[in-house]
C-alpha positions as CSV (number, residue, x, y, z in Angstrom):
1,X,-141.0,28.3,-22.1
2,X,-139.2,29.9,-25.2
3,X,-137.0,31.7,-23.3
4,X,-135.4,29.4,-20.6
5,X,-135.2,27.8,-24.4
6,X,-133.4,30.5,-25.3
7,X,-131.1,30.8,-22.0
8,X,-130.2,27.5,-23.0
9,X,-128.5,28.0,-26.6
10,X,-126.6,31.2,-25.0
11,X,-126.2,28.9,-22.1
12,X,-124.0,27.2,-24.8
13,X,-123.2,29.7,-26.5
14,X,-121.0,32.1,-23.7
15,X,-120.0,28.1,-22.7
16,X,-118.1,27.6,-26.2
17,X,-116.6,31.0,-26.5
18,X,-115.1,30.9,-23.4
19,X,-113.8,26.6,-23.8
20,X,-112.7,28.4,-27.5
21,X,-110.1,31.2,-25.8
22,X,-109.5,28.7,-23.1
23,X,-108.3,25.7,-25.9
24,X,-106.4,28.9,-28.1
25,X,-104.6,30.0,-25.5
26,X,-102.3,27.4,-25.6
27,X,-101.5,29.2,-30.2
28,X,-100.8,32.6,-29.4
29,X,-96.7,33.3,-29.0
30,X,-97.2,36.9,-28.7
31,X,-97.7,38.6,-25.0
32,X,-99.1,40.9,-26.4
33,X,-101.8,38.8,-28.1
34,X,-102.6,36.5,-25.6
35,X,-103.2,39.8,-22.8
36,X,-105.8,40.5,-25.0
37,X,-107.4,37.0,-25.3
38,X,-106.7,36.3,-21.3
39,X,-108.9,40.3,-21.3
40,X,-111.8,38.2,-23.4
41,X,-111.6,34.9,-21.8
42,X,-112.9,36.6,-18.7
43,X,-115.7,38.3,-20.1
44,X,-116.7,35.1,-21.9
45,X,-117.3,33.7,-18.5
46,X,-118.8,36.1,-16.4
47,X,-121.5,35.9,-19.3
48,X,-121.5,31.7,-19.1
49,X,-121.4,32.4,-15.5
50,X,-124.4,34.5,-15.6
51,X,-126.5,33.1,-18.4
52,X,-126.0,29.4,-16.3
53,X,-127.0,31.3,-12.3
54,X,-130.1,32.0,-14.6
55,X,-131.0,29.3,-16.5
56,X,-130.0,26.6,-13.4
57,X,-131.1,29.1,-10.5
58,X,-128.0,29.8,-9.0
59,X,-125.9,32.9,-7.8
60,X,-123.5,34.5,-10.8
61,X,-120.1,36.5,-10.8
62,X,-120.4,38.8,-7.8
63,X,-117.6,41.4,-9.3
64,X,-117.7,43.4,-11.3
65,X,-114.2,43.7,-13.1
66,X,-111.2,41.0,-12.7
67,X,-108.5,41.7,-10.4
68,X,-105.1,41.0,-11.9
69,X,-103.2,38.0,-9.7
70,X,-100.2,40.4,-10.2
71,X,-102.5,42.5,-8.2
72,X,-103.4,40.1,-6.0
73,X,-99.8,38.1,-5.4
74,X,-98.5,40.2,-2.8
75,X,-101.9,40.0,-0.6
76,X,-101.8,35.8,-1.4
77,X,-98.5,35.4,-0.7
78,X,-98.4,38.0,3.4
79,X,-102.0,35.1,3.3
80,X,-99.9,31.9,3.0
81,X,-97.3,33.0,4.9
82,X,-99.1,34.1,8.1
83,X,-101.3,31.2,7.8
84,X,-99.2,28.5,6.5
85,X,-96.0,26.8,6.6
86,X,-94.4,27.8,2.7
87,X,-92.1,25.7,2.3
88,X,-89.8,27.1,-1.0
């Protein structure tokens, strides 16, 4: 039973960490620092996901790395252009 209680506290801790970075992002004015904070946020969010999956018994995050939107943007745009009407 103590393991479940410990896991619930970990879930709260990591969720709070992810929320803190999300909330603080609006105050970061240096682009380099914002990039670093975003990287930490994604790691905290992944940790929160894995802890939540263990506590709540559902599948956690499935990838090893975050994929940059800049990397994915051309693929997303190509998919949208091919499969939907884009009004721009």
